[in-house]
C-alpha positions in Angstrom: 116.8 -2.4 129.5 119.7 -1.0 131.1 119.1 1.0 134.2 115.4 0.2 134.3 113.4 -2.4 136.3 112.3 -5.0 133.5 109.4 -7.2 133.9 108.9 -9.8 131.1 105.2 -10.4 132.1 104.4 -6.7 131.6 105.8 -6.7 128.1 103.8 -9.6 126.7 100.4 -8.6 127.4 97.3 -10.7 127.4 97.3 -13.8 125.4 93.7 -14.2 123.6 91.9 -17.5 124.1 91.9 -18.1 120.4 95.6 -18.3 120.7 95.5 -21.1 123.3 95.2 -24.9 122.7 93.3 -26.8 125.4 91.9 -30.3 125.1 89.2 -31.3 127.7 90.6 -34.4 128.9 94.1 -34.0 128.3 97.1 -32.2 129.9 99.0 -30.3 126.8 102.6 -29.4 127.3 105.7 -28.2 125.4 104.0 -27.0 122.0 106.3 -25.8 119.2 104.7 -24.2 116.1 105.7 -24.1 112.3 104.2 -22.3 109.6 104.5 -24.1 106.0 104.6 -22.1 102.6 100.8 -22.6 102.3 100.2 -20.4 105.4 98.9 -23.0 107.6 100.1 -23.3 111.1 101.2 -26.6 112.5 101.5 -27.2 116.3 103.4 -30.4 117.5 102.8 -30.8 121.3 102.9 -33.4 124.0 100.0 -34.6 125.7 98.5 -37.2 128.3 95.2 -38.1 129.6 94.0 -36.2 132.6 92.4 -39.4 134.0 95.9 -40.9 134.5 97.0 -37.4 136.8 99.7 -35.0 136.1 102.6 -37.1 136.8 101.7 -39.7 134.1 103.5 -37.6 131.6 106.4 -40.0 131.9 104.4 -43.1 130.8 101.6 -41.7 129.0 102.6 -38.9 126.9 102.1 -39.0 123.3 103.0 -36.4 120.5 100.0 -34.8 118.8 99.5 -32.5 115.9 97.1 -29.5 115.4 96.6 -27.4 112.4 
């Protein structure tokens, strides 16, 4: 917006819990989604075990898939 204060967070609104991917024992990071012609949404994301600590993404990350 030209000439006005622009705040991105004010524009996106609240994200419903059903739009979030959480896995209890895992850190989840860097997701990307693709919708296939059959109408399914496929989410590819990185995850690593919480028991290993947050910085363990370097050695314990894996690519996961959710539909």
